[in-house]
Every structure is written in C-alpha cells, then in structure tokens.
C-alpha positions in Angstrom: 101.6 64.4 113.2 99.4 66.4 110.8 101.0 69.0 108.5 98.8 71.7 109.9 100.1 71.2 113.4 103.2 73.1 114.6 105.7 72.1 117.2 105.3 75.4 119.1 102.1 76.9 120.1 102.0 80.7 119.7 100.0 82.7 122.3 97.8 85.1 120.2 98.8 88.1 122.3 102.5 87.5 121.8 102.9 87.1 118.1 103.7 89.4 115.2 103.4 89.0 111.5 106.1 90.2 109.1 105.1 90.8 105.5 108.4 90.4 103.5 109.5 90.3 99.9 112.6 88.4 98.6 114.4 89.9 95.6 117.0 87.6 94.0 119.5 88.7 91.3 117.8 87.3 88.2 120.8 87.4 86.0 122.3 84.2 87.5 119.2 82.3 88.4 116.7 82.4 85.6 113.8 80.1 86.2 114.9 79.3 89.8 112.0 78.2 92.0 111.9 78.8 95.7 109.4 76.9 97.9 108.3 77.9 101.4 110.6 75.4 103.0 113.7 76.9 101.2 112.5 80.3 102.4 112.2 79.0 106.0 115.7 77.6 105.7 117.1 80.9 104.4 115.5 82.8 107.3 116.9 80.3 109.8 120.3 80.5 108.2 120.3 84.3 108.5 119.3 84.1 112.2 122.1 81.6 112.9 124.6 83.7 111.0 123.8 87.0 112.8 122.8 85.7 116.3 124.6 82.4 116.6 122.9 79.7 118.8 120.5 82.3 120.1 119.3 82.9 116.6 119.0 79.1 116.0 116.4 79.0 118.8 114.1 81.7 117.4 111.0 80.1 116.0 109.5 81.4 112.8 106.7 80.1 110.7 105.8 80.8 107.1 102.1 81.5 107.0 101.8 82.3 103.3 104.2 82.3 100.4 103.5 83.6 96.9 106.2 82.3 94.5 105.3 84.7 91.7 105.8 87.8 93.7 108.2 86.2 96.2 106.2 87.7 99.0 105.7 85.9 102.3 103.9 86.3 105.6 106.0 85.1 108.5 104.8 84.5 112.1 107.2 85.2 114.9 107.1 85.7 118.7 106.8 89.5 119.3 109.9 89.4 121.5 112.0 88.3 118.5 110.5 90.6 115.8 113.4 93.0 115.8 116.0 90.1 115.6 114.2 88.4 112.7 113.8 91.8 110.9 117.5 92.6 111.4 118.7 89.2 110.3 116.7 89.0 107.1 117.4 92.6 106.0 121.1 91.9 106.4 120.9 88.7 104.5 122.6 89.2 101.1 123.0 85.7 99.5 120.9 82.8 98.5 122.5 79.8 96.8 125.4 81.9 95.6 123.2 84.6 94.2 122.7 88.2 95.5 119.4 88.7 97.3 117.7 91.3 99.4 114.7 91.0 101.8 112.3 93.9 102.0 110.3 94.3 105.1 106.9 95.6 103.9 104.9 95.6 107.1 104.9 94.4 110.7 101.7 93.9 112.6 100.4 92.1 115.7 97.1 91.3 113.9 96.8 88.7 111.1 93.8 90.5 109.6 96.0 93.4 108.7 97.6 91.2 106.1 94.4 89.8 104.7 95.1 91.5 101.3 98.2 89.4 100.9 96.1 86.6 99.4 
C-alpha cells in the first residue's frame, strides 16, 4: 500500500482540521526530536486515556507537522472534533516531560490553514 493512501476515506463534507501547537518543557528534554508518528501516537494515547475504547476508535490523521515550531494540522471527522480537542488539551505529559497542546484554530476547510506551510 502506498504511503499516501489512508485506511479510512474521509468524506469532504464531514471533516474538520485542527491547527494545534505542542509545547514541551524544555528543561528536561533539550534537543528532543518529535516526528509526526510520535505526535500521532501521543494524540491516540490521549484519546484512549480520556475516552477509553471509544477514544481508541477515533481516527485522526496528521496532515502537516512542523518540527521547529511544533505546530501540526490534524484531520478528524467532524463528529469527533470536540472529543479530540478535549483529549489533547487535557494531555499533560510526553515521555515523562510536562507538555501542553494549544488549539489554535478549527475549521471545516483546508484552505483556511494554507498559511501553515
């Protein structure tokens, strides 16, 4: 299967895009790198922790990830936007370090986030 293909097809009318920023306590993790897969795992872990097995079933996709600013664009089904937003904003730990997610913007249109690049 090609990397650009996803397991779930999103209907264009039923998706939302979350522009988020991850802030990690720099005092304990100088030079720590975070790839998009680790970010996806962190979001999935937050969903599982706060919503149990229901949270595990929520599909998210990292559309864009900027390591230097730690800003990401996440695609999620509109029905689960609030659950994902709640779970990530309540997340407070990454690899034993304090962290916080900031929800910058939520939109139903990808073009709204074109300036993220």
